[in-house]
ZAFI-787503 format. One record per residue (C-alpha): residue in three letters; chain; z, y, x. Coordinates in steps of 0.1 Angstrom, whole numbers. Layout:
# residues N
    r  c      z      y      x
  ala  A      Z      Y      X
...
END
This chain:
# residues 424
    r  c      z      y      x
  unk  A   -354   -548   -504
  unk  A   -321   -574   -516
  unk  A   -301   -583   -489
  unk  A   -278   -614   -491
  unk  A   -254   -605   -456
  unk  A   -217   -619   -459
  unk  A   -190   -590   -457
  unk  A   -182   -611   -425
  unk  A   -219   -602   -412
  unk  A   -215   -565   -423
  unk  A   -182   -562   -406
  unk  A   -204   -558   -375
  unk  A   -216   -521   -368
  unk  A   -252   -531   -361
  unk  A   -252   -559   -392
  unk  A   -240   -532   -413
  unk  A   -268   -502   -402
  unk  A   -298   -532   -401
  unk  A   -288   -535   -439
  unk  A   -289   -500   -449
  unk  A   -322   -502   -431
  unk  A   -336   -533   -452
  unk  A   -324   -520   -481
  unk  A   -347   -488   -477
  unk  A   -376   -507   -472
  unk  A   -400   -510   -507
  unk  A   -427   -533   -492
  unk  A   -452   -507   -499
  unk  A   -472   -514   -468
  unk  A   -480   -478   -457
  unk  A   -471   -487   -429
  unk  A   -493   -509   -416
  unk  A   -521   -482   -423
  unk  A   -507   -469   -385
  unk  A   -495   -499   -368
  unk  A   -514   -500   -341
  unk  A   -508   -543   -334
  unk  A   -519   -549   -371
  unk  A   -552   -523   -365
  unk  A   -559   -552   -332
  unk  A   -549   -584   -344
  unk  A   -549   -580   -382
  unk  A   -520   -604   -385
  unk  A   -494   -590   -416
  unk  A   -464   -609   -392
  unk  A   -473   -582   -368
  unk  A   -472   -552   -387
  unk  A   -440   -534   -394
  unk  A   -434   -545   -432
  unk  A   -440   -581   -413
  unk  A   -415   -585   -383
  unk  A   -394   -567   -413
  unk  A   -394   -598   -434
  unk  A   -387   -620   -399
  unk  A   -356   -598   -388
  unk  A   -345   -598   -423
  unk  A   -348   -640   -422
  unk  A   -328   -643   -387
  unk  A   -302   -619   -395
  unk  A   -290   -631   -427
  unk  A   -293   -668   -419
  unk  A   -272   -662   -385
  unk  A   -295   -685   -366
  unk  A   -307   -678   -334
  unk  A   -341   -667   -331
  unk  A   -369   -688   -329
  unk  A   -406   -688   -312
  unk  A   -421   -679   -340
  unk  A   -401   -646   -346
  unk  A   -396   -637   -308
  unk  A   -437   -638   -306
  unk  A   -440   -616   -330
  unk  A   -411   -590   -323
  unk  A   -422   -593   -287
  unk  A   -454   -578   -297
  unk  A   -440   -544   -314
  unk  A   -450   -518   -290
  unk  A   -421   -498   -304
  unk  A   -444   -465   -308
  unk  A   -425   -458   -339
  unk  A   -457   -449   -358
  unk  A   -447   -465   -391
  unk  A   -414   -440   -390
  unk  A   -437   -414   -394
  unk  A   -455   -426   -416
  unk  A   -432   -446   -440
  unk  A   -421   -427   -472
  unk  A   -392   -440   -475
  unk  A   -371   -433   -439
  unk  A   -367   -469   -430
  unk  A   -355   -463   -397
  unk  A   -374   -493   -380
  unk  A   -365   -484   -346
  unk  A   -327   -493   -352
  unk  A   -333   -519   -370
  unk  A   -360   -539   -341
  unk  A   -333   -529   -311
  unk  A   -309   -550   -330
  unk  A   -333   -574   -333
  unk  A   -340   -577   -297
  unk  A   -307   -577   -285
  unk  A   -299   -611   -311
  unk  A   -334   -623   -294
  unk  A   -321   -617   -259
  unk  A   -284   -628   -267
  unk  A   -295   -664   -285
  unk  A   -333   -671   -273
  unk  A   -340   -688   -246
  unk  A   -374   -676   -229
  unk  A   -392   -702   -201
  unk  A   -381   -696   -169
  unk  A   -413   -673   -157
  unk  A   -409   -649   -191
  unk  A   -371   -651   -177
  unk  A   -378   -645   -141
  unk  A   -404   -615   -151
  unk  A   -381   -597   -176
  unk  A   -350   -600   -148
  unk  A   -374   -585   -122
  unk  A   -386   -558   -143
  unk  A   -352   -544   -153
  unk  A   -338   -550   -115
  unk  A   -367   -528   -103
  unk  A   -379   -504   -127
  unk  A   -345   -482   -132
  unk  A   -340   -479    -95
  unk  A   -366   -456    -81
  unk  A   -360   -467    -41
  unk  A   -362   -506    -54
  unk  A   -395   -498    -77
  unk  A   -410   -475    -45
  unk  A   -407   -502    -23
  unk  A   -417   -531    -51
  unk  A   -452   -507    -54
  unk  A   -458   -506     -9
  unk  A   -457   -547    -14
  unk  A   -480   -548    -48
  unk  A   -503   -520    -26
  unk  A   -506   -551      0
  unk  A   -514   -575    -31
  unk  A   -538   -554    -51
  unk  A   -568   -568    -35
  unk  A   -559   -601    -46
  unk  A   -553   -591    -82
  unk  A   -580   -611    -97
  unk  A   -567   -647    -79
  unk  A   -533   -641   -100
  unk  A   -538   -672   -125
  unk  A   -509   -647   -145
  unk  A   -524   -620   -161
  unk  A   -489   -602   -170
  unk  A   -492   -600   -127
  unk  A   -524   -593   -127
  unk  A   -517   -564   -148
  unk  A   -489   -554   -126
  unk  A   -511   -551   -100
  unk  A   -538   -533   -114
  unk  A   -512   -506   -123
  unk  A   -501   -494    -85
  unk  A   -514   -463    -79
  unk  A   -535   -458    -51
  unk  A   -508   -430    -37
  unk  A   -471   -433    -36
  unk  A   -460   -397    -34
  unk  A   -433   -391     -7
  unk  A   -396   -389    -17
  unk  A   -392   -354    -31
  unk  A   -359   -339    -21
  unk  A   -358   -316    -53
  unk  A   -345   -353    -74
  unk  A   -313   -352    -58
  unk  A   -278   -339    -71
  unk  A   -279   -301    -65
  unk  A   -285   -268    -84
  unk  A   -307   -244    -86
  unk  A   -308   -203    -89
  unk  A   -334   -188   -113
  unk  A   -357   -165   -100
  unk  A   -357   -141   -127
  unk  A   -331   -125   -147
  unk  A   -306   -158   -155
  unk  A   -308   -168   -195
  unk  A   -295   -204   -198
  unk  A   -276   -226   -178
  unk  A   -295   -266   -178
  unk  A   -292   -301   -164
  unk  A   -327   -316   -161
  unk  A   -330   -352   -162
  unk  A   -352   -366   -132
  unk  A   -360   -399   -147
  unk  A   -364   -434   -127
  unk  A   -399   -445   -128
  unk  A   -409   -414   -129
  unk  A   -398   -402    -97
  unk  A   -416   -432    -78
  unk  A   -450   -428    -94
  unk  A   -455   -391   -100
  unk  A   -430   -361    -87
  unk  A   -449   -334    -89
  unk  A   -435   -333   -128
  unk  A   -402   -325   -119
  unk  A   -413   -298    -87
  unk  A   -432   -283   -113
  unk  A   -407   -282   -141
  unk  A   -379   -268   -115
  unk  A   -406   -237   -105
  unk  A   -415   -233   -145
  unk  A   -379   -232   -159
  unk  A   -363   -208   -128
  unk  A   -391   -185   -131
  unk  A   -387   -182   -168
  unk  A   -349   -176   -158
  unk  A   -327   -207   -158
  unk  A   -304   -222   -133
  unk  A   -310   -260   -132
  unk  A   -283   -286   -122
  unk  A   -295   -317   -112
  unk  A   -257   -342   -120
  unk  A   -246   -363    -96
  unk  A   -242   -397   -106
  unk  A   -272   -395   -135
  unk  A   -299   -425   -137
  unk  A   -323   -441   -158
  unk  A   -316   -435   -195
  unk  A   -312   -470   -202
  unk  A   -350   -473   -226
  unk  A   -367   -496   -205
  unk  A   -337   -522   -205
  unk  A   -327   -507   -236
  unk  A   -364   -520   -253
  unk  A   -358   -559   -234
  unk  A   -325   -558   -256
  unk  A   -309   -561   -226
  unk  A   -282   -539   -242
  unk  A   -251   -545   -215
  unk  A   -272   -528   -188
  unk  A   -289   -501   -209
  unk  A   -254   -492   -221
  unk  A   -240   -492   -186
  unk  A   -268   -471   -176
  unk  A   -263   -442   -205
  unk  A   -229   -443   -205
  unk  A   -230   -433   -165
  unk  A   -254   -406   -172
  unk  A   -233   -391   -207
  unk  A   -202   -385   -175
  unk  A   -232   -375   -152
  unk  A   -243   -346   -183
  unk  A   -205   -334   -193
  unk  A   -190   -336   -152
  unk  A   -218   -309   -154
  unk  A   -202   -280   -162
  unk  A   -210   -255   -193
  unk  A   -245   -267   -201
  unk  A   -273   -247   -229
  unk  A   -290   -277   -224
  unk  A   -305   -311   -208
  unk  A   -337   -311   -200
  unk  A   -363   -342   -206
  unk  A   -400   -342   -193
  unk  A   -405   -381   -198
  unk  A   -405   -387   -236
  unk  A   -393   -416   -234
  unk  A   -364   -406   -221
  unk  A   -358   -380   -244
  unk  A   -361   -407   -273
  unk  A   -337   -427   -260
  unk  A   -308   -397   -249
  unk  A   -313   -384   -285
  unk  A   -302   -417   -297
  unk  A   -268   -421   -274
  unk  A   -243   -409   -303
  unk  A   -259   -436   -323
  unk  A   -260   -463   -293
  unk  A   -220   -455   -287
  unk  A   -209   -451   -326
  unk  A   -183   -480   -321
  unk  A   -174   -474   -284
  unk  A   -150   -448   -273
  unk  A   -174   -426   -255
  unk  A   -185   -418   -291
  unk  A   -180   -383   -295
  unk  A   -194   -373   -258
  unk  A   -223   -392   -265
  unk  A   -230   -373   -293
  unk  A   -224   -340   -276
  unk  A   -250   -352   -248
  unk  A   -272   -364   -279
  unk  A   -271   -332   -293
  unk  A   -280   -311   -259
  unk  A   -312   -333   -249
  unk  A   -346   -315   -255
  unk  A   -378   -326   -246
  unk  A   -392   -296   -219
  unk  A   -415   -283   -247
  unk  A   -389   -276   -270
  unk  A   -371   -258   -247
  unk  A   -404   -236   -233
  unk  A   -409   -225   -269
  unk  A   -374   -209   -271
  unk  A   -381   -192   -236
  unk  A   -409   -176   -252
  unk  A   -436   -187   -226
  unk  A   -458   -160   -215
  unk  A   -493   -156   -233
  unk  A   -524   -161   -209
  unk  A   -557   -150   -205
  unk  A   -585   -180   -211
  unk  A   -584   -205   -184
  unk  A   -618   -221   -194
  unk  A   -606   -252   -190
  unk  A   -606   -280   -218
  unk  A   -574   -298   -219
  unk  A   -575   -334   -243
  unk  A   -541   -332   -252
  unk  A   -528   -371   -260
  unk  A   -492   -368   -281
  unk  A   -470   -397   -265
  unk  A   -458   -417   -296
  unk  A   -420   -412   -281
  unk  A   -428   -374   -285
  unk  A   -447   -371   -316
  unk  A   -434   -402   -337
  unk  A   -398   -406   -318
  unk  A   -390   -375   -313
  unk  A   -409   -357   -338
  unk  A   -425   -332   -319
  unk  A   -461   -326   -329
  unk  A   -476   -287   -324
  unk  A   -457   -277   -300
  unk  A   -469   -288   -267
  unk  A   -499   -282   -278
  unk  A   -492   -248   -294
  unk  A   -475   -240   -255
  unk  A   -510   -246   -243
  unk  A   -531   -224   -261
  unk  A   -506   -197   -253
  unk  A   -508   -203   -214
  unk  A   -550   -198   -220
  unk  A   -561   -232   -224
  unk  A   -585   -246   -248
  unk  A   -571   -278   -264
  unk  A   -586   -305   -284
  unk  A   -570   -340   -299
  unk  A   -583   -369   -299
  unk  A   -595   -393   -329
  unk  A   -567   -412   -339
  unk  A   -542   -395   -323
  unk  A   -516   -411   -342
  unk  A   -521   -441   -325
  unk  A   -500   -456   -291
  unk  A   -521   -458   -257
  unk  A   -502   -494   -248
  unk  A   -479   -485   -219
  unk  A   -448   -482   -242
  unk  A   -423   -488   -216
  unk  A   -430   -524   -201
  unk  A   -453   -536   -229
  unk  A   -486   -531   -209
  unk  A   -468   -557   -180
  unk  A   -455   -578   -205
  unk  A   -481   -577   -233
  unk  A   -514   -571   -213
  unk  A   -543   -583   -232
  unk  A   -530   -565   -265
  unk  A   -522   -533   -240
  unk  A   -556   -531   -225
  unk  A   -574   -530   -260
  unk  A   -550   -500   -268
  unk  A   -562   -482   -237
  unk  A   -596   -486   -242
  unk  A   -596   -473   -274
  unk  A   -575   -444   -262
  unk  A   -592   -438   -233
  unk  A   -628   -439   -259
  unk  A   -611   -414   -281
  unk  A   -602   -393   -256
  unk  A   -637   -392   -230
  unk  A   -654   -383   -266
  unk  A   -633   -347   -262
  unk  A   -653   -342   -232
  unk  A   -625   -331   -215
  unk  A   -621   -314   -182
  unk  A   -585   -330   -180
  unk  A   -562   -349   -200
  unk  A   -525   -338   -206
  unk  A   -496   -355   -218
  unk  A   -455   -355   -219
  unk  A   -449   -390   -206
  unk  A   -455   -407   -171
  unk  A   -461   -441   -185
  unk  A   -488   -429   -207
  unk  A   -507   -410   -179
  unk  A   -502   -441   -156
  unk  A   -521   -461   -187
  unk  A   -546   -435   -197
  unk  A   -552   -425   -158
  unk  A   -561   -463   -146
  unk  A   -589   -461   -175
  unk  A   -605   -435   -169
  unk  A   -617   -405   -139
  unk  A   -609   -377   -164
  unk  A   -578   -363   -142
  unk  A   -547   -369   -163
  unk  A   -517   -345   -158
  unk  A   -483   -337   -175
  unk  A   -482   -313   -198
  unk  A   -457   -287   -177
  unk  A   -477   -296   -146
  unk  A   -507   -271   -164
  unk  A   -481   -242   -181
  unk  A   -465   -240   -142
  unk  A   -500   -236   -133
  unk  A   -507   -210   -154
  unk  A   -478   -190   -149
  unk  A   -485   -192   -114
  unk  A   -475   -223    -99
  unk  A   -498   -245    -75
  unk  A   -525   -261    -91
  unk  A   -518   -298    -99
  unk  A   -527   -321    -72
  unk  A   -548   -339   -100
  unk  A   -576   -313   -100
  unk  A   -578   -305    -64
END
């Protein structure tokens, strides 16, 4: 794709990067075949190719974002299926991130929209605030049908029936291995996950300690920055990320930084790009290089072979794992090795509609994608659904009676840990 940015525009690192990405696009349209929103809406502007044209025009002209462009960029899930499909290697993630930051800086949303986004940004990344919000929302859940705004109804519908107690395992501390020591790793405990499901971190700790890992929960670690980053709030997201970089590098010598929420993993692995023009660039690159999904580490640790469990597991591939990190077979291979029968749904490359805050900001499209995903998962007649991302677990779990658990919970159980609570 030809571009006409001026030398002055290209002096900005974000614009220079977007120019590289735009020039890599050859308009082939392969991305439309795997774009969830294009499949649901059938509008070229709701496909990656259409959005690329909108972003190009907006950035080249240097103008503030307009309502039409904002509408179609907001409808993008950021699932990155287009990056897996693209034969030209167009790095759509960095392009849409730049577009969202430009929108946030130049476009004034309606008051209700601004208030909603502010509330999400000031609540979800903070576990205790999020817990309080969940507790208050439970009181309002019986009245969800009376809410005039579909987004408020969606928020109330997503509130879990049970809010887990606070886990002290998430506090800054170290855990000694229960087998001969092999590695020293840090565990990112997340933010929303700490409010929604404390069993995931507990299972991760048990399993990694059993396999010889000393585990550190660093002091000062918090949200990875993804939730605000994907809303274009760069100042907030980079502040979260910078705090984490300092926390991880202050935790001593590490063999890996383990992440069990794939949405966080995709962001942390991109810290090097996020801080490429910042004094923290070298430190950010070090942290990004150490970051691994928990299943990547488990594959290195030779998980024990398990006997057949007689349990049929439908594996849901989170977009941030299969597209964002290109981790596709590893979780399934681990589950099979542990003794589970693993099946996959049709169209496993398509998003479930969670996508961070997307299910709260775009509830109608999200609900359609959830219904499609649940239908394909249930068609495999599973005993349990496994996923590697808390957002996907909450989204799918709100639409099915089949138990939904994290992959690591099943692997922990198969190697001596307790049965996942969702299966009891």
